[in-house]
C-alpha positions as MATLAB code, in Angstrom:
seq = 'MPEGHTVHRLARTFDSIFAGEAVAISSPQGRFAAGAALINGLTLARSEAFGKQMFLGFGSGDSQPDEELLWLRVHLGLYGSWTFAGDDSVRVAHAIGAPRKRIGERETVLAADQITDDSAHAPASPLRSVDGGEWEAPEPRGQVRVRILSEHAVADLTGPTACEVIDFPAARAAALKLGPDPIREDADPMRFIERVRKTRSAVGGLLMNQEVIAGVGNIYRAEVLFRHNVDPYAPGNSVPAETLRAMWDDLVELMRDGVRIGAIVTTQPEDRDKGMDPVALAANRAVTRQNTDGTPGAVPRDESFYVYHRAGQPCRLCGTPIALAEMQARKLYWCPSCQR';
ca = [
      82.145  117.526  126.180;
      78.632  116.021  126.126;
      78.701  112.358  127.132;
      77.004  109.550  125.251;
      73.614  109.771  126.931;
      73.268  113.367  125.689;
      73.962  112.367  122.088;
      71.401  109.564  122.293;
      68.812  112.031  123.594;
      69.787  114.359  120.773;
      69.208  111.639  118.167;
      65.786  110.927  119.702;
      64.982  114.624  119.558;
      65.741  114.755  115.830;
      63.649  111.654  115.297;
      60.688  113.122  117.186;
      60.823  116.506  115.414;
      61.998  115.832  111.864;
      61.581  112.111  111.078;
      59.721  111.461  107.826;
      59.812  115.116  106.762;
      61.545  116.636  103.774;
      63.795  119.354  105.185;
      65.670  122.353  103.867;
      69.339  122.134  104.774;
      71.707  125.062  104.427;
      74.967  126.422  105.815;
      74.409  130.056  106.876;
      78.072  130.284  107.802;
      79.060  129.021  104.362;
      81.679  126.502  105.487;
      79.358  123.551  104.888;
      77.619  124.770  101.731;
      78.778  121.856   99.565;
      77.735  119.250  102.120;
      74.382  120.926  102.734;
      73.638  120.919   99.009;
      73.980  117.119   98.908;
      71.119  116.557  101.373;
      69.002  119.692  100.926;
      65.372  118.767  100.263;
      65.771  115.130  101.307;
      63.762  113.336  104.001;
      65.183  112.489  107.409;
      64.860  108.701  107.528;
      67.114  107.661  110.407;
      68.637  109.184  113.551;
      71.370  107.123  115.200;
      73.863  107.687  118.001;
      77.108  105.774  118.443;
      78.929  106.970  121.539;
      79.504  110.706  121.168;
      78.739  110.786  117.443;
      75.376  111.250  115.762;
      74.424  110.015  112.298;
      71.381  111.432  110.504;
      70.317  109.443  107.431;
      68.665  111.332  104.551;
      66.961  109.924  101.467;
      64.067  110.290   99.080;
      61.666  108.803  101.625;
      61.531  107.327  105.124;
      61.484  103.670  104.014;
      64.767  103.482  102.113;
      67.350  100.964  103.320;
      70.310  102.415  105.208;
      72.637  101.521  102.341;
      70.885  104.000  100.050;
      70.900  106.958  102.435;
      73.327  109.843  102.706;
      74.511  110.349  106.272;
      75.261  113.568  108.128;
      77.890  112.680  110.746;
      78.262  115.148  113.613;
      80.621  115.117  116.584;
      79.921  118.069  118.877;
      83.298  117.976  120.624;
      83.951  120.492  123.381;
      82.161  123.464  121.869;
      79.482  122.134  119.522;
      75.800  122.744  120.150;
      72.431  122.295  118.481;
      69.860  125.048  119.045;
      66.176  124.307  118.430;
      63.070  126.408  117.893;
      59.604  125.720  116.521;
      55.938  126.515  116.481;
      53.369  125.492  119.100;
      53.467  121.866  117.949;
      57.120  121.566  118.962;
      58.211  121.318  122.574;
      61.888  120.714  123.136;
      64.800  122.103  125.108;
      66.209  125.195  123.426;
      69.846  124.049  123.260;
      71.657  120.720  123.380;
      75.411  120.478  123.645;
      78.148  122.667  125.004;
      77.015  125.783  126.887;
      78.328  129.071  125.604;
      80.074  129.647  128.941;
      81.814  126.460  129.931;
      81.070  125.422  133.537;
      81.867  121.809  134.173;
      80.181  119.206  132.006;
      76.611  119.917  131.143;
      73.725  118.627  129.131;
      70.486  120.516  128.732;
      68.162  118.387  126.629;
      64.720  117.048  127.337;
      63.671  115.034  124.316;
      60.248  115.944  122.969;
      58.963  112.364  123.122;
      59.940  112.100  126.786;
      58.197  115.171  128.167;
      55.502  114.240  130.677;
      53.388  116.048  133.228;
      56.240  115.510  135.702;
      58.671  117.325  133.411;
      56.509  120.287  132.523;
      59.236  122.567  133.832;
      61.199  122.030  130.609;
      61.544  125.180  128.514;
      59.110  125.343  125.660;
      60.161  126.709  122.296;
      60.700  130.479  122.555;
      59.026  131.092  119.209;
      55.387  131.297  118.286;
      53.422  132.138  115.167;
      53.767  135.668  113.886;
      50.599  137.792  114.137;
      48.485  134.648  114.286;
      49.836  133.488  110.931;
      52.340  130.851  109.937;
      55.390  130.250  112.071;
      58.574  131.886  110.884;
      62.022  130.574  111.714;
      64.376  133.042  113.389;
      67.423  134.370  111.631;
      70.566  132.312  112.310;
      72.545  133.532  115.313;
      76.313  133.166  115.445;
      78.387  130.968  113.163;
      75.770  128.398  112.158;
      77.477  125.543  110.328;
      74.261  123.672  109.470;
      70.596  124.677  109.542;
      67.874  122.014  109.273;
      64.460  123.549  108.614;
      61.022  121.990  108.362;
      57.545  123.450  108.253;
      57.323  123.486  112.046;
      60.860  123.578  113.465;
      64.479  124.545  112.951;
      67.751  123.153  114.299;
      71.014  125.105  114.064;
      74.449  123.550  114.575;
      77.388  125.634  115.750;
      80.970  124.779  116.661;
      81.161  121.035  115.942;
      84.418  119.137  115.914;
      83.235  117.068  112.939;
      80.473  117.648  110.403;
      80.375  115.816  107.078;
      78.037  114.120  104.595;
      79.118  110.560  103.819;
      77.707  107.443  102.185;
      76.743  104.283  104.038;
      80.116  102.469  103.757;
      81.886  105.515  105.231;
      79.267  105.871  107.987;
      79.580  102.190  108.838;
      83.374  102.452  108.886;
      83.197  105.441  111.255;
      80.893  103.550  113.600;
      83.050  100.410  113.502;
      86.090  102.407  114.642;
      84.297  103.020  117.921;
      84.180  100.679  120.859;
      80.880   99.211  122.059;
      78.316  101.727  123.308;
      76.621  100.694  126.593;
      73.412  102.446  125.572;
      72.984  100.519  122.338;
      71.194   97.165  122.329;
      73.623   95.771  119.737;
      76.748   96.442  121.847;
      79.093   93.540  122.620;
      80.634   93.915  126.104;
      83.358   91.370  125.315;
      84.933   93.833  122.881;
      85.379   96.257  125.789;
      86.690   93.614  128.169;
      89.160   92.191  125.662;
      90.524   95.611  124.697;
      91.161   96.575  128.311;
      92.634   93.206  129.276;
      95.250   93.167  126.509;
      97.103   96.362  127.512;
      99.077   97.731  130.445;
      97.691  101.237  129.880;
      95.898  102.768  132.872;
      92.272  101.714  133.033;
      91.273  105.320  133.782;
      92.644  106.366  130.407;
      91.177  103.385  128.572;
      87.669  104.302  129.703;
      88.060  107.652  127.923;
      89.307  106.016  124.714;
      86.335  105.949  122.365;
      87.845  103.022  120.460;
      87.699  100.979  123.669;
      84.231  102.008  124.885;
      82.037  104.597  123.172;
      80.152  107.354  124.946;
      81.896  107.338  128.318;
      83.195  110.767  129.323;
      84.867  112.255  132.354;
      81.888  111.929  134.703;
      80.968  108.325  133.939;
      84.666  107.369  133.934;
      85.287  108.721  137.430;
      82.047  107.427  138.881;
      82.131  103.859  137.556;
      85.726  103.402  138.734;
      84.698  104.524  142.216;
      81.567  102.387  142.289;
      83.734   99.313  141.634;
      86.701  100.275  143.858;
      89.105  100.339  140.910;
      92.315  102.384  141.026;
      92.256  104.595  137.898;
      96.012  104.034  137.504;
      95.730  100.230  137.529;
      97.018   98.625  134.298;
      94.159   97.366  132.169;
      95.477   93.814  132.135;
      95.454   93.754  135.955;
      91.718   94.372  136.226;
      89.832   91.053  136.445;
      87.463   90.279  133.592;
      84.592   89.858  136.049;
      85.234   93.370  137.422;
      85.220   94.814  133.906;
      81.976   93.000  133.143;
      80.424   94.401  136.325;
      81.611   97.896  135.319;
      80.060   97.424  131.869;
      76.732   96.297  133.322;
      76.799   99.277  135.680;
      77.449  101.691  132.800;
      74.561  100.176  130.855;
      72.220  100.984  133.730;
      73.690  104.393  134.574;
      73.910  105.684  131.003;
      70.458  104.455  130.023;
      69.112  106.185  133.132;
      70.904  109.302  131.869;
      69.020  109.039  128.576;
      65.749  108.572  130.432;
      66.022  111.426  132.945;
      68.402  113.795  131.162;
      70.935  113.923  133.988;
      73.841  111.908  135.356;
      73.134  110.491  138.815;
      75.447  107.808  140.176;
      74.893  107.953  143.964;
      72.716  105.588  145.948;
      69.964  107.371  147.941;
      71.458  106.300  151.275;
      74.815  107.920  150.412;
      73.673  111.331  149.176;
      73.747  113.158  152.498;
      77.218  111.841  153.347;
      80.504  113.672  152.856;
      78.857  117.103  152.761;
      81.573  119.260  154.365;
      80.356  122.891  154.011;
      83.898  124.285  154.182;
      85.270  121.952  151.524;
      82.158  122.460  149.421;
      82.591  126.237  149.520;
      86.263  125.930  148.573;
      85.465  123.742  145.589;
      83.864  126.081  143.080;
      83.485  123.501  140.286;
      79.845  123.184  139.241;
      78.196  120.510  137.127;
      75.017  121.823  135.556;
      72.282  119.272  134.947;
      69.089  119.396  132.931;
      67.159  118.567  136.100;
      68.499  121.498  138.154;
      65.577  123.051  140.002;
      63.171  120.234  139.197;
      61.055  119.217  142.209;
      62.058  115.747  143.342;
      65.227  115.597  141.249;
      68.535  114.674  142.884;
      70.437  117.929  143.580;
      73.688  118.373  141.697;
      75.696  118.361  144.976;
      74.340  114.903  145.748;
      74.579  113.342  142.271;
      78.185  112.122  142.264;
      80.567  110.198  144.492;
      83.834  111.745  143.301;
      83.386  113.906  140.186;
      83.945  117.620  140.928;
      84.389  116.786  144.630;
      88.138  117.357  144.996;
      89.053  117.918  148.667;
      85.601  116.944  149.924;
      85.185  113.863  152.146;
      84.505  110.571  150.410;
      80.841  109.736  150.936;
      81.798  106.218  152.075;
      85.082  106.504  154.017;
      85.682  110.217  154.662;
      89.041  110.431  152.851;
      89.424  113.680  150.867;
      88.717  113.112  147.166;
      91.894  113.419  145.102;
      92.361  115.367  141.869;
      94.997  114.865  139.175;
      95.338  115.060  135.403;
      95.255  112.005  133.189;
      95.651  112.482  129.449;
      94.927  116.217  129.808;
      91.601  115.620  131.567;
      90.811  116.035  135.265;
      90.609  112.792  137.175;
      88.767  112.416  140.486;
      89.071  109.402  142.805;
      89.180  108.264  146.415;
      92.703  107.158  147.379;
      91.331  104.879  150.125;
      88.387  103.202  148.401;
      90.155  102.822  145.042;
      93.384  100.971  145.692;
];
């Protein structure tokens, strides 16, 4: 499932491509025809991310207050994906969300407003004008739930867990159900600390609870627990408030870096060449694809994490084999020596 930094990059992509434009919205699949009709022809005025959910606000113009907009709420879940294409004025990663063939946890977006000379490797739109004339959008491929079409670009949504058009009170209520999001400037870390401290539930499970903290997924959960030497099975109320605050501050930095570079990197430079056992690495076939794979100067995927997808490999700090278990039906990685 895409983690919060991916959804924030996705919201920025929509803002850079469609903001201020009246768009045609349809449901080629047919399952969202009624919802599409409510916002078809309206202008995209706002693009917001809260944790793993995105809210697109549509109205009669781009200066309407939020209270007057209709909101498209999308949660990609495990299998959802947005696919983009456009003319020569649009440069954006082709797909954002779950890959068609699931290999680890992946995000493949490079937001259009963040492409620089150093990121020129990013895939440009595969479409160009037809016979030198106006650009034509491709036919929908697969079960497209929602299509958003402007004069210069198209975005197709497939396989989301949630997709609905709601008014502002409902959008606000959905956002308020979520815990604080470390990427957002308006997040209150005390809400996270207080929620964890009042329960005996395992802190490793609480970090995956979107009502406790929004946007953290399996990678950030495993890595921030390791970086702060916290046992994932420790009861929440046993973790000191100052440790939780340090974890929050760390997630703010790590997840905002994820938005900036389009990849999750949690290792310190001096630790990246440690714990690289070729035999254990060959035995562990789990792969985490990153948007920066193959980019000159980017941190290689095998050096990006301390514990995630490193089961059986030596801990980069102490040499103990990284452990693997299941917690709430998700794989959990940790170092039994460092995190106790």
